[in-house]
Steps between C-alpha positions, in 0.01 A plus 500: 500500500311343792452172311870489409597573862265229620648241263856589601405481868348157446815387317725621783292320762494182287882505469543540876257219578664274239850549646373437853321186381809368317722563803256344746450184290878472437595515869231246592626248243876562528541564875183333630398827672152546640272738310562778755877449493502491119301820449703678771826393336371613158396844623827575684693378196327711234481791744878477560452597864796291620323292765644156587350202320257290704723194464845431349459453126619206294717568190186462284318745726785751473497484118121537502533805726759658269276439198196640686691818591625556143155443350304694757717801573421680172132406492453577868664843468280579196180385670575678826594822319188491286270428794644793694468727195147379418359559847676835543357617165153381602520698825630812323237466226214475749633796697536705180152406375353590836660846492385560141145397593499726807609800289234421238222485760625815674439696177143371456191709562129425452580132458297198610622257765388139452540280806534132410587369154266204495221432250308821572804718564676400178184571298473844660865575417455387140197727454669801661812463286280471189370848586856631561442546872819453710477210744691389809441142613553391860582130529707285736495156338844429344367295207242766415761776521720308254203494262434873548864578421450363149283804417714819505184716498404390851658672798480291816574499871602179674330511838195461722231751399352503850811683621528879481857487369397287200221738399741792540746330262215461249433876518157482661514871588528594129277226354152570365357154571569170669359159405541229761439156350631268769334161546436555873230754591666576835822599320302721260328663797833578664641645175191720459526636856874569469477660155202717595685629806810581294313671214144619576447609136599162352238310300498146642349196329504169685434141408282294733424129511206509741191717441484573873837680483377759246368737768804451726743595224297810412489603867879455510540747215453315170319703235394190309496129580503238226386142557647298208273200558188717499612694192586175324157357572325814373709494185411137428131578543530806270662281234181296501255792521672772294821356348540759223448798732760367744751441223433848358558669837816297564639592160455867587642472851801294392571717190452220251306706247787677330574837662146551632464490877292624792633809680396703803547875469493749785305822444686705761617762248145570382463739794724746320230558238199408712269198492395380156260242359611213277307656217682834538840334499416297184738227612410248231516753218828664606698202634340180368472331841176345626385597848356182654469616859546773758562502873334806651633699801303289753651175370207373290576325172286600201517277194434648155446854637260740327645782278383761751691335788712766673866427568658670801838518670438173688360299207679199352452398137518142371573501128581253225760602245859504386787658690513786248125566534527502879783755484272724289229464765740602776589811302133573440391492863800698619 
């Protein structure tokens, strides 16, 4: 529909310009008008506004004027009508889409806000959507917004993320996380400060260009700070040192190995039956998942934990398995 509307709009504009060109050239050659006089005479003629001609016309000029009116009146009316209709529909469509988007975002809870839809932001959105996590993008570049609109799965807010009102429209008070991936570290810092003030429980992840800004962003309220250049350099080195291990880990993290993936499981419900060891729970035997790590109550990460490792209310399990196996594990520990 948009392509058809665009072609018709182009045709209407071409017709208008062609009639104006024909009239201007005709008056210059027939009446020896100047360019300004000729274009003025053409416009008042096809517009049928009834102004007086710039000079008395010769008989040839009168016949040319009659012909110009007959030819142009139908085309001009069509073009003018279509242009008015086209732009009114565009305004109504944008207003309608905006209202629909606002209602969609208002219903969201536990979603992720991604600020900036550049290289890093778009990759973050793609990964979140692949895991069926609802996303709201904040962007204010018209060309980028047009690109975002092509994906109906992405909710977006057109605005400046450093402003409170924009974050409110994105549902920052109900969101579970915010990723700010703007190119400018100062803008990211301002977004972090504003978002942290509006939602103290929000998990905030920020992009940074300069290593020196890592500490500043964390002091401002960011839980994690990612430096793309540093991560990229480490990845390139790993591809030289341990290429197969890196590829294996990425396949797990990006869910490229069928339905097997890495999950984190909270052990909060274990308290109902008391603390238990991994061996007592028999996780592998009863669910089929592999426990590859544990985070203990004091925040330490233990890789390949021993069978006698005790899980408590505050423990966090890292397991490898299918969605069905993980659901069995959740039932087991609850």
